[in-house]
OpenMM code with the backbone's topology and positions (N, CA, C; nanometers):
from openmm import Vec3, app, unit

residues = "MET GLU THR SER SER LYS LYS ILE LEU LEU PHE ASP GLY VAL CYS ASN LEU CYS ASN GLY ALA VAL GLN TYR VAL ILE GLN ARG ASP LYS ASP ASP LEU TYR ARG TYR ALA ALA LEU GLN SER ASP ILE GLY ARG LYS LEU THR SER GLU ARG HIS ILE ASP THR SER THR VAL ASP SER ILE ILE LEU ILE GLU PRO GLY VAL ALA TYR TYR THR LYS SER THR ALA ALA LEU LYS ILE ALA LYS SER PHE GLY GLY VAL TRP GLY LEU VAL ALA ALA LEU GLU TRP ILE PRO GLU SER ILE SER ASN LYS VAL TYR ASP TYR ILE ALA LYS ASN ARG TYR ARG TRP TYR GLY LYS LYS GLU ALA CYS MET VAL PRO THR PRO GLU LEU LYS ALA LYS PHE LEU ASP".split()
positions = [
    Vec3(0.2327, 0.1625, 2.1006),
    Vec3(0.1897, 0.2289, 1.9892),
    Vec3(0.0580, 0.2239, 1.9654),
    Vec3(-0.0455, 0.3129, 1.9722),
    Vec3(-0.1713, 0.2980, 1.9172),
    Vec3(-0.1939, 0.2918, 1.7569),
    Vec3(-0.2551, 0.1968, 1.7187),
    Vec3(-0.2764, 0.1896, 1.5753),
    Vec3(-0.4079, 0.1452, 1.5215),
    Vec3(-0.4876, 0.1304, 1.6384),
    Vec3(-0.6319, 0.0763, 1.5770),
    Vec3(-0.7086, 0.2015, 1.5089),
    Vec3(-0.6655, 0.3169, 1.5151),
    Vec3(-0.7305, 0.4450, 1.4356),
    Vec3(-0.6392, 0.4639, 1.3077),
    Vec3(-0.5257, 0.3965, 1.2916),
    Vec3(-0.4507, 0.4320, 1.1743),
    Vec3(-0.4905, 0.3157, 1.0426),
    Vec3(-0.4611, 0.3839, 0.9452),
    Vec3(-0.4933, 0.3238, 0.8334),
    Vec3(-0.3527, 0.2333, 0.7873),
    Vec3(-0.3698, 0.0889, 0.7541),
    Vec3(-0.2615, 0.0252, 0.7204),
    Vec3(-0.2145, -0.0053, 0.6151),
    Vec3(-0.1163, 0.0081, 0.5337),
    Vec3(-0.0699, 0.0040, 0.4142),
    Vec3(0.0107, -0.1125, 0.4032),
    Vec3(-0.0370, -0.2469, 0.3384),
    Vec3(0.0619, -0.3543, 0.3341),
    Vec3(0.0983, -0.3437, 0.1739),
    Vec3(0.2265, -0.3682, 0.1494),
    Vec3(0.3201, -0.3363, 0.0418),
    Vec3(0.4229, -0.4635, -0.0002),
    Vec3(0.4420, -0.4819, -0.0947),
    Vec3(0.5445, -0.5778, -0.1585),
    Vec3(0.6918, -0.5494, -0.1069),
    Vec3(0.7504, -0.5883, 0.0245),
    Vec3(0.8550, -0.5454, 0.0776),
    Vec3(0.9631, -0.5758, -0.0191),
    Vec3(0.9599, -0.6692, -0.1244),
    Vec3(1.0958, -0.6768, -0.1842),
    Vec3(1.1153, -0.6121, -0.3380),
    Vec3(0.9763, -0.5402, -0.3742),
    Vec3(0.9679, -0.4709, -0.4757),
    Vec3(1.0038, -0.2890, -0.4774),
    Vec3(1.1046, -0.2663, -0.5710),
    Vec3(1.1709, -0.1416, -0.5518),
    Vec3(1.0794, -0.0453, -0.5912),
    Vec3(0.9722, -0.0446, -0.6798),
    Vec3(0.8570, 0.0520, -0.7031),
    Vec3(0.7807, 0.0416, -0.5938),
    Vec3(0.7255, -0.0605, -0.5035),
    Vec3(0.6625, -0.0488, -0.3920),
    Vec3(0.7369, 0.0241, -0.2748),
    Vec3(0.8495, 0.0009, -0.2643),
    Vec3(0.9391, 0.0587, -0.1650),
    Vec3(0.9359, 0.2226, -0.2073),
    Vec3(0.9610, 0.2497, -0.3095),
    Vec3(0.9548, 0.3750, -0.3246),
    Vec3(0.8250, 0.4529, -0.3109),
    Vec3(0.7196, 0.3815, -0.3340),
    Vec3(0.5623, 0.4384, -0.3216),
    Vec3(0.5422, 0.4489, -0.1686),
    Vec3(0.5827, 0.3631, -0.1022),
    Vec3(0.5695, 0.3911, 0.0492),
    Vec3(0.6390, 0.4816, 0.0844),
    Vec3(0.7753, 0.5184, 0.0479),
    Vec3(0.8602, 0.6511, 0.0925),
    Vec3(0.7771, 0.7779, 0.0434),
    Vec3(0.7074, 0.7678, -0.0714),
    Vec3(0.6434, 0.8588, -0.1293),
    Vec3(0.5207, 0.9143, -0.0174),
    Vec3(0.4501, 0.8029, 0.0095),
    Vec3(0.3540, 0.8172, 0.1046),
    Vec3(0.4136, 0.8640, 0.2391),
    Vec3(0.4972, 0.8301, 0.3100),
    Vec3(0.5590, 0.8703, 0.4199),
    Vec3(0.5780, 0.9981, 0.4109),
    Vec3(0.6475, 1.0531, 0.2978),
    Vec3(0.6708, 1.1994, 0.2968),
    Vec3(0.5427, 1.3199, 0.2955),
    Vec3(0.4376, 1.2379, 0.2514),
    Vec3(0.3123, 1.3391, 0.2107),
    Vec3(0.2070, 1.2835, 0.3461),
    Vec3(0.2481, 1.2063, 0.4207),
    Vec3(0.1562, 1.1804, 0.5129),
    Vec3(0.1489, 1.2619, 0.6251),
    Vec3(0.1204, 1.3643, 0.6358),
    Vec3(0.1413, 1.4782, 0.7446),
    Vec3(0.0509, 1.4899, 0.8587),
    Vec3(-0.0362, 1.4122, 0.8259),
    Vec3(-0.1472, 1.3812, 0.9322),
    Vec3(-0.1039, 1.2510, 1.0323),
    Vec3(-0.0182, 1.1879, 0.9858),
    Vec3(0.0407, 1.0656, 1.0416),
    Vec3(-0.0913, 0.9667, 1.0342),
    Vec3(-0.1467, 0.9479, 0.9521),
    Vec3(-0.2504, 0.8494, 0.9033),
    Vec3(-0.2244, 0.7022, 0.9077),
    Vec3(-0.1183, 0.6763, 0.8461),
    Vec3(-0.0763, 0.5421, 0.8061),
    Vec3(0.0468, 0.4578, 0.8917),
    Vec3(0.0221, 0.3332, 0.8826),
    Vec3(0.1270, 0.2459, 0.9268),
    Vec3(0.1565, 0.1238, 0.8267),
    Vec3(0.2528, 0.1056, 0.8273),
    Vec3(0.2887, 0.0118, 0.7110),
    Vec3(0.3788, -0.1140, 0.7594),
    Vec3(0.3377, -0.2150, 0.6645),
    Vec3(0.3826, -0.3417, 0.6683),
    Vec3(0.4197, -0.4054, 0.5206),
    Vec3(0.5196, -0.4885, 0.5332),
    Vec3(0.5645, -0.5887, 0.4374),
    Vec3(0.4387, -0.7013, 0.4171),
    Vec3(0.3851, -0.7140, 0.2776),
    Vec3(0.2976, -0.8519, 0.2881),
    Vec3(0.3873, -0.9765, 0.3363),
    Vec3(0.5117, -0.9578, 0.3031),
    Vec3(0.6020, -1.0995, 0.3538),
    Vec3(0.6044, -1.0935, 0.5033),
    Vec3(0.5893, -0.9956, 0.5943),
    Vec3(0.6024, -1.0136, 0.7308),
    Vec3(0.5050, -1.0736, 0.7853),
    Vec3(0.5301, -1.1337, 0.9170),
    Vec3(0.4515, -1.2110, 0.9968),
    Vec3(0.3248, -1.1127, 1.0108),
    Vec3(0.3071, -0.9921, 1.0341),
    Vec3(0.1986, -0.9004, 1.0453),
    Vec3(0.1236, -0.8892, 0.9263),
    Vec3(0.2067, -0.9028, 0.8072),
    Vec3(0.1258, -0.8797, 0.6874),
    Vec3(0.0737, -1.0166, 0.6529),
    Vec3(0.1290, -1.1053, 0.6818),
    Vec3(0.0505, -1.2401, 0.6543),
    Vec3(-0.0661, -1.2487, 0.7571),
    Vec3(-0.0463, -1.2332, 0.8755),
    Vec3(-0.1578, -1.2144, 0.9621),
    Vec3(-0.2773, -1.1324, 0.9241),
    Vec3(-0.2365, -1.0247, 0.8614),
    Vec3(-0.3810, -0.9206, 0.8625),
    Vec3(-0.4351, -0.9642, 0.7024),
    Vec3(-0.3688, -1.0164, 0.6224),
    Vec3(-0.4543, -1.0938, 0.4871),
    Vec3(-0.5143, -1.2128, 0.5224),
    Vec3(-0.4505, -1.2874, 0.5964),
    Vec3(-0.5218, -1.4140, 0.6442),
    Vec3(-0.6393, -1.3795, 0.7067),
    Vec3(-0.6355, -1.2848, 0.8068),
    Vec3(-0.7696, -1.2481, 0.8681),
    Vec3(-0.8820, -1.2034, 0.7761),
    Vec3(-0.8421, -1.1210, 0.6849),
    Vec3(-0.9281, -1.0987, 0.5881),
    Vec3(-0.9711, -1.1767, 0.4596),
    Vec3(-0.8856, -1.2891, 0.4718),
    Vec3(-0.9134, -1.4048, 0.3476),
    Vec3(-0.8635, -1.3573, 0.2239),
    Vec3(-0.7621, -1.2538, 0.2249),
    Vec3(-0.7055, -1.1937, 0.1023),
    Vec3(-0.6181, -1.2978, 0.0556),
    Vec3(-0.6308, -1.3335, -0.0716),
    Vec3(-0.5192, -1.4249, -0.1601),
    Vec3(-0.4206, -1.3495, -0.1889),
    Vec3(-0.3002, -1.3369, -0.1343),
    Vec3(-0.1961, -1.2707, -0.1706),
    Vec3(-0.1081, -1.3264, -0.3074),
    Vec3(-0.1603, -1.4340, -0.3457),
    Vec3(-0.1350, -1.4909, -0.5052),
    Vec3(-0.1980, -1.4074, -0.6264),
    Vec3(-0.3265, -1.3386, -0.5810),
    Vec3(-0.3627, -1.2707, -0.6837),
    Vec3(-0.3491, -1.1119, -0.6397),
    Vec3(-0.3446, -1.0876, -0.5276),
    Vec3(-0.3022, -0.9544, -0.4842),
    Vec3(-0.1987, -0.9419, -0.4220),
    Vec3(-0.0884, -0.9026, -0.4660),
    Vec3(0.0793, -0.9155, -0.4040),
    Vec3(0.1282, -0.7863, -0.4170),
    Vec3(0.0711, -0.6759, -0.4308),
    Vec3(0.1512, -0.5394, -0.4366),
    Vec3(0.0959, -0.4301, -0.3577),
    Vec3(-0.0322, -0.4336, -0.3075),
    Vec3(-0.0650, -0.3103, -0.2383),
    Vec3(-0.1907, -0.3322, -0.1846),
    Vec3(-0.2398, -0.3076, -0.0496),
    Vec3(-0.3533, -0.3293, 0.0102),
    Vec3(-0.3654, -0.2322, 0.1222),
    Vec3(-0.4814, -0.1718, 0.1373),
    Vec3(-0.5006, -0.0665, 0.2131),
    Vec3(-0.6202, -0.0938, 0.3059),
    Vec3(-0.5860, -0.0958, 0.4475),
    Vec3(-0.6929, -0.1365, 0.5376),
    Vec3(-0.7295, -0.0197, 0.6116),
    Vec3(-0.8600, -0.0100, 0.6229),
    Vec3(-0.8868, 0.1269, 0.6979),
    Vec3(-0.9811, 0.0702, 0.8251),
    Vec3(-0.9543, 0.1237, 0.9212),
    Vec3(-0.9638, 0.0793, 1.0657),
    Vec3(-1.1429, 0.0627, 1.0526),
    Vec3(-1.2110, -0.0359, 1.0834),
    Vec3(-1.3583, -0.0457, 1.1137),
    Vec3(-1.4277, -0.0265, 0.9885),
    Vec3(-1.3512, -0.0167, 0.8805),
    Vec3(-1.4391, -0.0025, 0.7680),
    Vec3(-1.4324, -0.1147, 0.6469),
    Vec3(-1.2913, -0.1363, 0.6029),
    Vec3(-1.2918, -0.2539, 0.5009),
    Vec3(-1.1432, -0.2500, 0.4641),
    Vec3(-1.1338, -0.3044, 0.3604),
    Vec3(-0.9949, -0.3013, 0.2838),
    Vec3(-0.9942, -0.3079, 0.1386),
    Vec3(-0.9017, -0.2414, 0.1033),
    Vec3(-0.9001, -0.1874, -0.0669),
    Vec3(-0.7801, -0.2527, -0.1219),
    Vec3(-0.7887, -0.3005, -0.2564),
    Vec3(-0.6603, -0.3194, -0.3249),
    Vec3(-0.6392, -0.2615, -0.4572),
    Vec3(-0.5379, -0.3068, -0.4998),
    Vec3(-0.4864, -0.2434, -0.6370),
    Vec3(-0.5158, -0.1059, -0.6803),
    Vec3(-0.5995, -0.0597, -0.7876),
    Vec3(-0.6369, 0.0843, -0.8153),
    Vec3(-0.7121, 0.1571, -0.7026),
    Vec3(-0.8042, 0.0862, -0.6490),
    Vec3(-0.8854, 0.1385, -0.5585),
    Vec3(-0.7840, 0.1833, -0.4118),
    Vec3(-0.7011, 0.0995, -0.3828),
    Vec3(-0.6277, 0.1551, -0.2591),
    Vec3(-0.5371, 0.2567, -0.3060),
    Vec3(-0.4703, 0.2459, -0.4330),
    Vec3(-0.3767, 0.3605, -0.4712),
    Vec3(-0.4696, 0.5073, -0.4873),
    Vec3(-0.5781, 0.4875, -0.5112),
    Vec3(-0.6586, 0.6121, -0.5347),
    Vec3(-0.6820, 0.6656, -0.3994),
    Vec3(-0.7380, 0.5799, -0.3272),
    Vec3(-0.7885, 0.6319, -0.1815),
    Vec3(-0.6395, 0.6988, -0.1169),
    Vec3(-0.5183, 0.6121, -0.1239),
    Vec3(-0.4133, 0.6827, -0.0708),
    Vec3(-0.3706, 0.8189, -0.1270),
    Vec3(-0.3839, 0.8293, -0.2625),
    Vec3(-0.3482, 0.9551, -0.3159),
    Vec3(-0.4620, 1.0579, -0.2677),
    Vec3(-0.5789, 1.0201, -0.2851),
    Vec3(-0.6753, 1.1369, -0.2236),
    Vec3(-0.6483, 1.1906, -0.1068),
    Vec3(-0.5875, 1.0938, 0.0006),
    Vec3(-0.5737, 1.1653, 0.1471),
    Vec3(-0.4554, 1.2509, 0.1627),
    Vec3(-0.3716, 1.2658, 0.0598),
    Vec3(-0.2797, 1.3716, 0.0516),
    Vec3(-0.3165, 1.5264, 0.0667),
    Vec3(-0.4731, 1.5215, 0.0206),
    Vec3(-0.5091, 1.6438, 0.0058),
    Vec3(-0.4811, 1.7576, -0.1240),
    Vec3(-0.4849, 1.8726, -0.1067),
    Vec3(-0.4460, 1.9651, -0.2183),
    Vec3(-0.4946, 1.9128, -0.3630),
    Vec3(-0.3826, 1.9360, -0.4323),
    Vec3(-0.4001, 1.8980, -0.5731),
    Vec3(-0.4447, 1.7244, -0.5904),
    Vec3(-0.3922, 1.6625, -0.4945),
    Vec3(-0.4241, 1.5204, -0.4847),
    Vec3(-0.5591, 1.4867, -0.5084),
    Vec3(-0.6408, 1.5885, -0.4507),
    Vec3(-0.7902, 1.5443, -0.4456),
    Vec3(-0.8527, 1.5230, -0.5779),
    Vec3(-0.7918, 1.5768, -0.6976),
    Vec3(-0.8392, 1.5675, -0.8249),
    Vec3(-0.8125, 1.4241, -0.8481),
    Vec3(-0.7640, 1.3445, -0.7842),
    Vec3(-0.7580, 1.1939, -0.8096),
    Vec3(-0.8863, 1.1507, -0.7989),
    Vec3(-0.9794, 1.2214, -0.7480),
    Vec3(-1.1155, 1.1522, -0.7294),
    Vec3(-1.1760, 1.1419, -0.8648),
    Vec3(-1.1542, 1.2212, -0.9802),
    Vec3(-1.2091, 1.1972, -1.0850),
    Vec3(-1.1534, 1.0822, -1.1380),
    Vec3(-1.0632, 1.0197, -1.1124),
    Vec3(-1.0329, 0.8877, -1.1541),
    Vec3(-1.1096, 0.7505, -1.1235),
    Vec3(-1.1638, 0.8019, -1.0176),
    Vec3(-1.2702, 0.7075, -0.9470),
    Vec3(-1.3948, 0.6665, -1.0626),
    Vec3(-1.4082, 0.7436, -1.1266),
    Vec3(-1.5426, 0.7367, -1.2270),
    Vec3(-1.4958, 0.6276, -1.3212),
    Vec3(-1.3626, 0.5989, -1.3458),
    Vec3(-1.3142, 0.4726, -1.4462),
    Vec3(-1.3617, 0.3473, -1.3794),
    Vec3(-1.4268, 0.2732, -1.4622),
    Vec3(-1.4502, 0.1363, -1.3824),
    Vec3(-1.3488, 0.0563, -1.3177),
    Vec3(-1.3560, 0.0185, -1.2225),
    Vec3(-1.2512, -0.0805, -1.1483),
    Vec3(-1.2016, -0.1629, -1.2380),
    Vec3(-1.3108, -0.2453, -1.3357),
    Vec3(-1.2518, -0.3296, -1.3861),
    Vec3(-1.1358, -0.2864, -1.5084),
    Vec3(-1.1329, -0.1668, -1.5362),
    Vec3(-1.0523, -0.0910, -1.6248),
    Vec3(-0.9217, -0.0506, -1.5548),
    Vec3(-0.9510, 0.0237, -1.4614),
    Vec3(-0.8194, 0.0576, -1.3767),
    Vec3(-0.7338, -0.0187, -1.3283),
    Vec3(-0.8179, -0.1578, -1.2767),
    Vec3(-0.7206, -0.2715, -1.2333),
    Vec3(-0.6526, -0.3235, -1.3412),
    Vec3(-0.6944, -0.3352, -1.4832),
    Vec3(-0.6256, -0.3908, -1.5608),
    Vec3(-0.4925, -0.3001, -1.5841),
    Vec3(-0.5120, -0.1799, -1.5779),
    Vec3(-0.3747, -0.0988, -1.5997),
    Vec3(-0.2896, -0.1350, -1.4792),
    Vec3(-0.3300, -0.1360, -1.3604),
    Vec3(-0.2755, -0.1662, -1.2513),
    Vec3(-0.1951, -0.2603, -1.2565),
    Vec3(-0.2696, -0.3937, -1.2838),
    Vec3(-0.2079, -0.5520, -1.3063),
    Vec3(-0.1063, -0.5516, -1.3791),
    Vec3(-0.0995, -0.4646, -1.5255),
    Vec3(-0.0122, -0.4637, -1.6011),
    Vec3(0.1348, -0.4022, -1.5347),
    Vec3(0.1194, -0.3033, -1.4721),
    Vec3(0.2251, -0.2367, -1.3796),
    Vec3(0.2716, -0.3256, -1.2918),
    Vec3(0.1724, -0.3976, -1.2224),
    Vec3(0.2311, -0.4965, -1.1274),
    Vec3(0.2997, -0.6074, -1.1863),
    Vec3(0.2411, -0.6682, -1.2726),
    Vec3(0.3135, -0.7886, -1.3680),
    Vec3(0.4661, -0.7375, -1.3856),
    Vec3(0.5086, -0.6320, -1.4330),
    Vec3(0.5977, -0.6034, -1.4965),
    Vec3(0.7113, -0.5302, -1.3850),
    Vec3(0.6470, -0.5056, -1.2394),
    Vec3(0.7319, -0.4113, -1.1943),
    Vec3(0.8770, -0.4543, -1.1397),
    Vec3(0.9117, -0.6002, -1.1299),
    Vec3(1.0170, -0.6417, -1.1010),
    Vec3(1.1220, -0.6081, -1.2060),
    Vec3(1.0651, -0.6488, -1.3490),
    Vec3(1.1780, -0.6309, -1.4696),
    Vec3(1.1696, -0.4817, -1.4901),
    Vec3(1.0974, -0.3646, -1.4761),
    Vec3(1.1168, -0.2404, -1.4821),
    Vec3(1.2060, -0.1726, -1.3762),
    Vec3(1.1780, -0.1953, -1.2430),
    Vec3(1.2189, -0.1359, -1.1256),
    Vec3(1.3293, -0.2300, -1.0343),
    Vec3(1.3119, -0.3505, -1.0648),
    Vec3(1.4143, -0.4426, -0.9570),
    Vec3(1.3473, -0.4890, -0.8604),
    Vec3(1.4128, -0.5631, -0.8066),
    Vec3(1.3862, -0.6466, -0.6873),
    Vec3(1.4859, -0.6539, -0.5825),
    Vec3(1.4597, -0.6538, -0.4258),
    Vec3(1.5517, -0.6471, -0.3318),
    Vec3(1.5693, -0.7924, -0.2900),
    Vec3(1.6651, -0.8387, -0.2324),
    Vec3(1.6806, -1.0018, -0.1931),
    Vec3(1.5778, -0.9855, -0.0734),
    Vec3(1.5914, -0.8899, 0.0080),
    Vec3(1.5204, -0.9079, 0.1353),
    Vec3(1.3982, -0.7778, 0.1636),
    Vec3(1.3061, -0.7880, 0.2330),
    Vec3(1.2371, -0.6673, 0.2717),
    Vec3(1.3358, -0.5659, 0.3317),
    Vec3(1.2277, -0.4378, 0.2792),
    Vec3(1.3272, -0.3221, 0.3385),
    Vec3(1.3199, -0.2822, 0.4908),
    Vec3(1.4072, -0.2568, 0.5297),
    Vec3(1.4370, -0.2298, 0.6738),
    Vec3(1.4119, -0.0702, 0.7011),
    Vec3(1.3154, -0.0122, 0.7899),
    Vec3(1.3052, 0.1167, 0.7964),
    Vec3(1.4187, 0.1794, 0.9002),
    Vec3(1.4556, 0.2921, 0.8573),
    Vec3(1.5401, 0.3693, 0.9224),
    Vec3(1.5014, 0.3889, 1.0858),
    Vec3(1.5846, 0.4034, 1.1766),
    Vec3(1.5338, 0.4248, 1.3207),
    Vec3(1.4216, 0.5423, 1.3355),
    Vec3(1.4399, 0.6346, 1.2399),
    Vec3(1.3616, 0.7286, 1.2404),
    Vec3(1.1837, 0.7088, 1.2101),
    Vec3(1.1977, 0.6055, 1.1003),
    Vec3(1.0701, 0.5576, 1.0429),
    Vec3(1.0295, 0.4441, 1.1275),
    Vec3(1.1046, 0.3757, 1.1991),
    Vec3(1.0491, 0.2564, 1.2654),
    Vec3(0.9435, 0.2373, 1.3326),
    Vec3(0.8949, 0.3616, 1.4137),
    Vec3(0.7560, 0.3675, 1.4770),
    Vec3(0.6232, 0.3728, 1.3772),
    Vec3(0.6476, 0.3644, 1.2530),
    Vec3(0.5808, 0.3811, 1.1307),
    Vec3(0.5416, 0.2149, 1.0913),
    Vec3(0.6339, 0.1401, 1.1310),
    Vec3(0.6301, 0.0239, 1.0797),
    Vec3(0.5514, -0.0805, 1.1650),
    Vec3(0.4907, -0.1670, 1.1209),
    Vec3(0.4239, -0.2588, 1.2352),
    Vec3(0.5210, -0.3771, 1.2364),
    Vec3(0.5202, -0.4382, 1.3643),
    Vec3(0.6099, -0.5527, 1.3843),
    Vec3(0.5404, -0.6780, 1.3771),
] * unit.nanometer
topology = app.Topology()
chain = topology.addChain("A")
for resn in residues:
    res = topology.addResidue(resn, chain)
    for name in ("N", "CA", "C"):
        topology.addAtom(name, app.Element.getBySymbol(name[0]), res)
């Protein structure tokens, strides 16, 4: 499977909120832009290590764009939302909010995500239909 042109979405594989967000992205990814991997997986650890990302401080969402860079927290979420097109393009207005402020909101939600949404004992296992979208 060719993934060099795909954006990679790394997520907390045991977080119910994160798993729900991945399902939401998959449903709206009409152009097949993304591939997915849990941060806890071997490939997730490899990708974060290669980029020197400290997963003790960024442990919920990372967007890797091929040949560009990677984005974390609120910036990653906004870039993903904008890629859906249509009404989601209005999300661009939120980029005017300083990252220091939007990341405080993001961090508050991330800090409470297990308490509010729960946590799985193990990472999500994709269905056979979705398996091709997940990196091994």
